[in-house]
N, CA, C and O atoms as a GROMACS GRO file, in nm:
protein
  332
    1UNK      N    1  -1.458   9.031 -15.564
    1UNK     CA    2  -1.438   9.030 -15.420
    1UNK      C    3  -1.311   9.107 -15.388
    1UNK      O    4  -1.205   9.078 -15.444
    2UNK      N    5  -1.321   9.200 -15.301
    2UNK     CA    6  -1.204   9.276 -15.262
    2UNK      C    7  -1.137   9.212 -15.141
    2UNK      O    8  -1.201   9.140 -15.063
    3UNK      N    9  -1.011   9.238 -15.128
    3UNK     CA   10  -0.934   9.182 -15.018
    3UNK      C   11  -0.871   9.296 -14.938
    3UNK      O   12  -0.828   9.396 -14.996
    4UNK      N   13  -0.865   9.280 -14.810
    4UNK     CA   14  -0.799   9.378 -14.726
    4UNK      C   15  -0.683   9.308 -14.658
    4UNK      O   16  -0.695   9.195 -14.612
    5UNK      N   17  -0.570   9.377 -14.651
    5UNK     CA   18  -0.453   9.321 -14.588
    5UNK      C   19  -0.394   9.427 -14.497
    5UNK      O   20  -0.379   9.542 -14.537
    6UNK      N   21  -0.361   9.389 -14.378
    6UNK     CA   22  -0.303   9.483 -14.283
    6UNK      C   23  -0.154   9.455 -14.277
    6UNK      O   24  -0.112   9.342 -14.250
    7UNK      N   25  -0.074   9.558 -14.301
    7UNK     CA   26   0.071   9.544 -14.297
    7UNK      C   27   0.130   9.652 -14.210
    7UNK      O   28   0.067   9.755 -14.185
    8UNK      N   29   0.248   9.628 -14.164
    8UNK     CA   30   0.318   9.732 -14.089
    8UNK      C   31   0.454   9.752 -14.154
    8UNK      O   32   0.511   9.659 -14.210
    9UNK      N   33   0.504   9.873 -14.148
    9UNK     CA   34   0.634   9.903 -14.205
    9UNK      C   35   0.739   9.890 -14.098
    9UNK      O   36   0.712   9.908 -13.979
   10UNK      N   37   0.860   9.859 -14.140
   10UNK     CA   38   0.969   9.841 -14.043
   10UNK      C   39   1.010   9.973 -13.979
   10UNK      O   40   1.047   9.977 -13.861
   11UNK      N   41   1.004  10.081 -14.056
   11UNK     CA   42   1.051  10.210 -14.006
   11UNK      C   43   0.945  10.286 -13.928
   11UNK      O   44   0.974  10.389 -13.869
   12UNK      N   45   0.824  10.236 -13.929
   12UNK     CA   46   0.715  10.309 -13.866
   12UNK      C   47   0.628  10.212 -13.787
   12UNK      O   48   0.612  10.096 -13.825
   13UNK      N   49   0.573  10.261 -13.680
   13UNK     CA   50   0.482  10.178 -13.603
   13UNK      C   51   0.340  10.186 -13.658
   13UNK      O   52   0.254  10.107 -13.620
   14UNK      N   53   0.317  10.281 -13.746
   14UNK     CA   54   0.184  10.297 -13.806
   14UNK      C   55   0.153  10.179 -13.896
   14UNK      O   56   0.240  10.130 -13.968
   15UNK      N   57   0.030  10.135 -13.893
   15UNK     CA   58  -0.012  10.025 -13.978
   15UNK      C   59  -0.088  10.080 -14.096
   15UNK      O   60  -0.153  10.184 -14.087
   16UNK      N   61  -0.080  10.008 -14.208
   16UNK     CA   62  -0.143  10.052 -14.331
   16UNK      C   63  -0.238   9.943 -14.379
   16UNK      O   64  -0.204   9.825 -14.372
   17UNK      N   65  -0.355   9.982 -14.428
   17UNK     CA   66  -0.449   9.888 -14.485
   17UNK      C   67  -0.447   9.904 -14.635
   17UNK      O   68  -0.472  10.012 -14.687
   18UNK      N   69  -0.418   9.796 -14.705
   18UNK     CA   70  -0.418   9.799 -14.851
   18UNK      C   71  -0.546   9.738 -14.902
   18UNK      O   72  -0.595   9.638 -14.849
   19UNK      N   73  -0.599   9.797 -15.004
   19UNK     CA   74  -0.720   9.750 -15.070
   19UNK      C   75  -0.679   9.686 -15.201
   19UNK      O   76  -0.605   9.745 -15.279
   20UNK      N   77  -0.727   9.564 -15.226
   20UNK     CA   78  -0.703   9.494 -15.351
   20UNK      C   79  -0.836   9.452 -15.409
   20UNK      O   80  -0.928   9.417 -15.336
   21UNK      N   81  -0.848   9.456 -15.543
   21UNK     CA   82  -0.965   9.403 -15.610
   21UNK      C   83  -0.918   9.336 -15.738
   21UNK      O   84  -0.838   9.393 -15.813
   22UNK      N   85  -0.966   9.215 -15.763
   22UNK     CA   86  -0.931   9.144 -15.886
   22UNK      C   87  -0.992   9.217 -16.004
   22UNK      O   88  -1.099   9.278 -15.993
   23UNK      N   89  -0.922   9.210 -16.119
   23UNK     CA   90  -0.970   9.286 -16.233
   23UNK      C   91  -1.106   9.239 -16.282
   23UNK      O   92  -1.185   9.321 -16.328
   24UNK      N   93  -1.137   9.112 -16.273
   24UNK     CA   94  -1.271   9.063 -16.312
   24UNK      C   95  -1.378   9.121 -16.219
   24UNK      O   96  -1.486   9.158 -16.264
   25UNK      N   97  -1.347   9.129 -16.091
   25UNK     CA   98  -1.441   9.187 -15.995
   25UNK      C   99  -1.457   9.337 -16.018
   25UNK      O  100  -1.566   9.392 -15.999
   26UNK      N  101  -1.349   9.402 -16.058
   26UNK     CA  102  -1.357   9.545 -16.090
   26UNK      C  103  -1.445   9.567 -16.212
   26UNK      O  104  -1.523   9.662 -16.216
   27UNK      N  105  -1.433   9.482 -16.312
   27UNK     CA  106  -1.518   9.492 -16.432
   27UNK      C  107  -1.665   9.477 -16.393
   27UNK      O  108  -1.750   9.550 -16.444
   28UNK      N  109  -1.694   9.383 -16.305
   28UNK     CA  110  -1.832   9.362 -16.260
   28UNK      C  111  -1.881   9.485 -16.183
   28UNK      O  112  -1.993   9.530 -16.203
   29UNK      N  113  -1.795   9.538 -16.096
   29UNK     CA  114  -1.834   9.656 -16.016
   29UNK      C  115  -1.862   9.776 -16.106
   29UNK      O  116  -1.948   9.859 -16.076
   30UNK      N  117  -1.788   9.787 -16.216
   30UNK     CA  118  -1.808   9.898 -16.309
   30UNK      C  119  -1.915   9.868 -16.414
   30UNK      O  120  -1.941   9.948 -16.503
   31UNK      N  121  -1.977   9.750 -16.400
   31UNK     CA  122  -2.085   9.705 -16.490
   31UNK      C  123  -2.041   9.705 -16.636
   31UNK      O  124  -2.112   9.753 -16.724
   32UNK      N  125  -1.920   9.649 -16.659
   32UNK     CA  126  -1.866   9.638 -16.794
   32UNK      C  127  -1.848   9.492 -16.831
   32UNK      O  128  -1.810   9.410 -16.748
   33UNK      N  129  -1.877   9.459 -16.957
   33UNK     CA  130  -1.846   9.326 -17.008
   33UNK      C  131  -1.695   9.308 -17.001
   33UNK      O  132  -1.620   9.405 -17.013
   34UNK      N  133  -1.649   9.183 -16.983
   34UNK     CA  134  -1.506   9.158 -16.968
   34UNK      C  135  -1.426   9.208 -17.088
   34UNK      O  136  -1.321   9.269 -17.070
   35UNK      N  137  -1.475   9.183 -17.210
   35UNK     CA  138  -1.402   9.225 -17.330
   35UNK      C  139  -1.392   9.378 -17.338
   35UNK      O  140  -1.287   9.430 -17.376
   36UNK      N  141  -1.497   9.448 -17.302
   36UNK     CA  142  -1.497   9.595 -17.303
   36UNK      C  143  -1.400   9.647 -17.198
   36UNK      O  144  -1.323   9.739 -17.225
   37UNK      N  145  -1.403   9.588 -17.080
   37UNK     CA  146  -1.312   9.628 -16.973
   37UNK      C  147  -1.167   9.607 -17.016
   37UNK      O  148  -1.083   9.695 -16.997
   38UNK      N  149  -1.138   9.491 -17.074
   38UNK     CA  150  -1.003   9.459 -17.118
   38UNK      C  151  -0.956   9.557 -17.224
   38UNK      O  152  -0.841   9.602 -17.219
   39UNK      N  153  -1.041   9.592 -17.320
   39UNK     CA  154  -1.006   9.689 -17.424
   39UNK      C  155  -0.984   9.827 -17.364
   39UNK      O  156  -0.902   9.904 -17.413
   40UNK      N  157  -1.056   9.859 -17.259
   40UNK     CA  158  -1.045   9.989 -17.194
   40UNK      C  159  -0.912  10.004 -17.121
   40UNK      O  160  -0.849  10.110 -17.129
   41UNK      N  161  -0.870   9.901 -17.049
   41UNK     CA  162  -0.750   9.914 -16.966
   41UNK      C  163  -0.621   9.877 -17.037
   41UNK      O  164  -0.514   9.920 -16.994
   42UNK      N  165  -0.627   9.800 -17.143
   42UNK     CA  166  -0.504   9.755 -17.209
   42UNK      C  167  -0.414   9.871 -17.252
   42UNK      O  168  -0.293   9.862 -17.232
   43UNK      N  169  -0.467   9.979 -17.310
   43UNK     CA  170  -0.378  10.092 -17.345
   43UNK      C  171  -0.309  10.154 -17.223
   43UNK      O  172  -0.204  10.216 -17.238
   44UNK      N  173  -0.366  10.139 -17.106
   44UNK     CA  174  -0.306  10.195 -16.985
   44UNK      C  175  -0.179  10.120 -16.945
   44UNK      O  176  -0.096  10.173 -16.870
   45UNK      N  177  -0.163   9.998 -16.995
   45UNK     CA  178  -0.042   9.920 -16.968
   45UNK      C  179   0.061   9.939 -17.078
   45UNK      O  180   0.180   9.918 -17.056
   46UNK      N  181   0.017   9.977 -17.197
   46UNK     CA  182   0.106   9.991 -17.313
   46UNK      C  183   0.180  10.123 -17.314
   46UNK      O  184   0.297  10.128 -17.352
   47UNK      N  185   0.114  10.229 -17.274
   47UNK     CA  186   0.174  10.364 -17.280
   47UNK      C  187   0.282  10.378 -17.174
   47UNK      O  188   0.256  10.360 -17.055
   48UNK      N  189   0.400  10.411 -17.217
   48UNK     CA  190   0.514  10.416 -17.125
   48UNK      C  191   0.505  10.531 -17.025
   48UNK      O  192   0.515  10.508 -16.904
   49UNK      N  193   0.488  10.651 -17.070
   49UNK     CA  194   0.490  10.767 -16.981
   49UNK      C  195   0.366  10.854 -16.993
   49UNK      O  196   0.368  10.970 -16.954
   50UNK      N  197   0.260  10.799 -17.045
   50UNK     CA  198   0.140  10.881 -17.066
   50UNK      C  199   0.062  10.899 -16.936
   50UNK      O  200   0.081  10.824 -16.840
   51UNK      N  201  -0.024  10.997 -16.935
   51UNK     CA  202  -0.112  11.019 -16.821
   51UNK      C  203  -0.211  10.903 -16.818
   51UNK      O  204  -0.265  10.864 -16.921
   52UNK      N  205  -0.236  10.850 -16.703
   52UNK     CA  206  -0.327  10.738 -16.690
   52UNK      C  207  -0.258  10.604 -16.700
   52UNK      O  208  -0.322  10.499 -16.702
   53UNK      N  209  -0.126  10.606 -16.706
   53UNK     CA  210  -0.049  10.483 -16.714
   53UNK      C  211  -0.057  10.408 -16.580
   53UNK      O  212  -0.039  10.469 -16.474
   54UNK      N  213  -0.082  10.278 -16.584
   54UNK     CA  214  -0.085  10.197 -16.463
   54UNK      C  215   0.051  10.133 -16.442
   54UNK      O  216   0.107  10.073 -16.533
   55UNK      N  217   0.104  10.146 -16.321
   55UNK     CA  218   0.237  10.095 -16.290
   55UNK      C  219   0.227   9.980 -16.190
   55UNK      O  220   0.156   9.987 -16.090
   56UNK      N  221   0.302   9.874 -16.220
   56UNK     CA  222   0.307   9.760 -16.129
   56UNK      C  223   0.367   9.803 -15.997
   56UNK      O  224   0.458   9.887 -15.994
   57UNK      N  225   0.319   9.749 -15.890
   57UNK     CA  226   0.358   9.777 -15.751
   57UNK      C  227   0.306   9.910 -15.700
   57UNK      O  228   0.303   9.933 -15.580
   58UNK      N  229   0.265   9.998 -15.789
   58UNK     CA  230   0.206  10.125 -15.747
   58UNK      C  231   0.054  10.121 -15.761
   58UNK      O  232  -0.018  10.163 -15.670
   59UNK      N  233   0.005  10.071 -15.874
   59UNK     CA  234  -0.138  10.067 -15.901
   59UNK      C  235  -0.196   9.925 -15.899
   59UNK      O  236  -0.316   9.906 -15.880
   60UNK      N  237  -0.110   9.826 -15.918
   60UNK     CA  238  -0.155   9.687 -15.920
   60UNK      C  239  -0.039   9.594 -15.892
   60UNK      O  240   0.078   9.633 -15.900
   61UNK      N  241  -0.072   9.470 -15.859
   61UNK     CA  242   0.025   9.362 -15.849
   61UNK      C  243  -0.030   9.244 -15.928
   61UNK      O  244  -0.150   9.237 -15.955
   62UNK      N  245   0.057   9.153 -15.965
   62UNK     CA  246   0.011   9.034 -16.035
   62UNK      C  247  -0.025   8.925 -15.934
   62UNK      O  248   0.055   8.889 -15.849
   63UNK      N  249  -0.147   8.875 -15.946
   63UNK     CA  250  -0.190   8.759 -15.868
   63UNK      C  251  -0.134   8.633 -15.933
   63UNK      O  252  -0.091   8.540 -15.865
   64UNK      N  253  -0.134   8.631 -16.066
   64UNK     CA  254  -0.077   8.522 -16.146
   64UNK      C  255  -0.020   8.584 -16.272
   64UNK      O  256  -0.094   8.619 -16.364
   65UNK      N  257   0.111   8.598 -16.276
   65UNK     CA  258   0.176   8.666 -16.388
   65UNK      C  259   0.159   8.590 -16.519
   65UNK      O  260   0.142   8.653 -16.624
   66UNK      N  261   0.164   8.458 -16.517
   66UNK     CA  262   0.151   8.380 -16.640
   66UNK      C  263   0.015   8.398 -16.705
   66UNK      O  264   0.005   8.405 -16.828
   67UNK      N  265  -0.089   8.407 -16.625
   67UNK     CA  266  -0.224   8.424 -16.678
   67UNK      C  267  -0.266   8.571 -16.683
   67UNK      O  268  -0.379   8.602 -16.719
   68UNK      N  269  -0.175   8.661 -16.646
   68UNK     CA  270  -0.200   8.804 -16.646
   68UNK      C  271  -0.321   8.843 -16.560
   68UNK      O  272  -0.402   8.927 -16.599
   69UNK      N  273  -0.332   8.781 -16.444
   69UNK     CA  274  -0.439   8.815 -16.349
   69UNK      C  275  -0.382   8.918 -16.252
   69UNK      O  276  -0.286   8.892 -16.180
   70UNK      N  277  -0.444   9.035 -16.252
   70UNK     CA  278  -0.395   9.145 -16.170
   70UNK      C  279  -0.490   9.175 -16.054
   70UNK      O  280  -0.611   9.158 -16.064
   71UNK      N  281  -0.430   9.221 -15.945
   71UNK     CA  282  -0.504   9.274 -15.831
   71UNK      C  283  -0.473   9.423 -15.827
   71UNK      O  284  -0.357   9.463 -15.822
   72UNK      N  285  -0.578   9.504 -15.829
   72UNK     CA  286  -0.558   9.649 -15.831
   72UNK      C  287  -0.566   9.706 -15.691
   72UNK      O  288  -0.652   9.670 -15.611
   73UNK      N  289  -0.472   9.798 -15.662
   73UNK     CA  290  -0.481   9.879 -15.542
   73UNK      C  291  -0.592   9.980 -15.564
   73UNK      O  292  -0.644   9.994 -15.674
   74UNK      N  293  -0.628  10.050 -15.459
   74UNK     CA  294  -0.732  10.151 -15.468
   74UNK      C  295  -0.698  10.256 -15.574
   74UNK      O  296  -0.786  10.298 -15.649
   75UNK      N  297  -0.573  10.299 -15.581
   75UNK     CA  298  -0.533  10.402 -15.677
   75UNK      C  299  -0.556  10.355 -15.821
   75UNK      O  300  -0.607  10.431 -15.903
   76UNK      N  301  -0.519  10.231 -15.850
   76UNK     CA  302  -0.538  10.177 -15.984
   76UNK      C  303  -0.685  10.161 -16.019
   76UNK      O  304  -0.727  10.191 -16.131
   77UNK      N  305  -0.764  10.114 -15.923
   77UNK     CA  306  -0.908  10.098 -15.946
   77UNK      C  307  -0.973  10.233 -15.970
   77UNK      O  308  -1.062  10.244 -16.055
   78UNK      N  309  -0.932  10.336 -15.898
   78UNK     CA  310  -0.989  10.469 -15.918
   78UNK      C  311  -0.948  10.528 -16.052
   78UNK      O  312  -1.028  10.597 -16.116
   79UNK      N  313  -0.825  10.501 -16.096
   79UNK     CA  314  -0.780  10.550 -16.227
   79UNK      C  315  -0.862  10.487 -16.339
   79UNK      O  316  -0.897  10.554 -16.435
   80UNK      N  317  -0.894  10.359 -16.326
   80UNK     CA  318  -0.975  10.290 -16.426
   80UNK      C  319  -1.118  10.342 -16.423
   80UNK      O  320  -1.179  10.365 -16.527
   81UNK      N  321  -1.171  10.359 -16.303
   81UNK     CA  322  -1.310  10.408 -16.290
   81UNK      C  323  -1.325  10.549 -16.346
   81UNK      O  324  -1.434  10.586 -16.389
   82UNK      N  325  -1.219  10.627 -16.347
   82UNK     CA  326  -1.225  10.764 -16.397
   82UNK      C  327  -1.229  10.772 -16.549
   82UNK      O  328  -1.258  10.878 -16.603
   83UNK      N  329  -1.201  10.662 -16.618
   83UNK     CA  330  -1.201  10.665 -16.765
   83UNK      C  331  -1.341  10.680 -16.821
   83UNK      O  332  -1.359  10.684 -16.942
   0.00000   0.00000   0.00000
């Protein structure tokens, strides 16, 4: 299930819509088994400066950091889908 959130910036009157999708929902949308999805994306978090690296606050945020549950922004979801 994806979530939409409407936010406004302090310096601008323009409003921005952010797209979030839970990683389990992204795996389902990409028709991948959870273990395959996890193996696919894990190297994207390990590589420090490689192409395809996912960055917190830019590509995803943690919904629950202790359980490593991530919510992906549109950019992060598209980077994963491109693999």
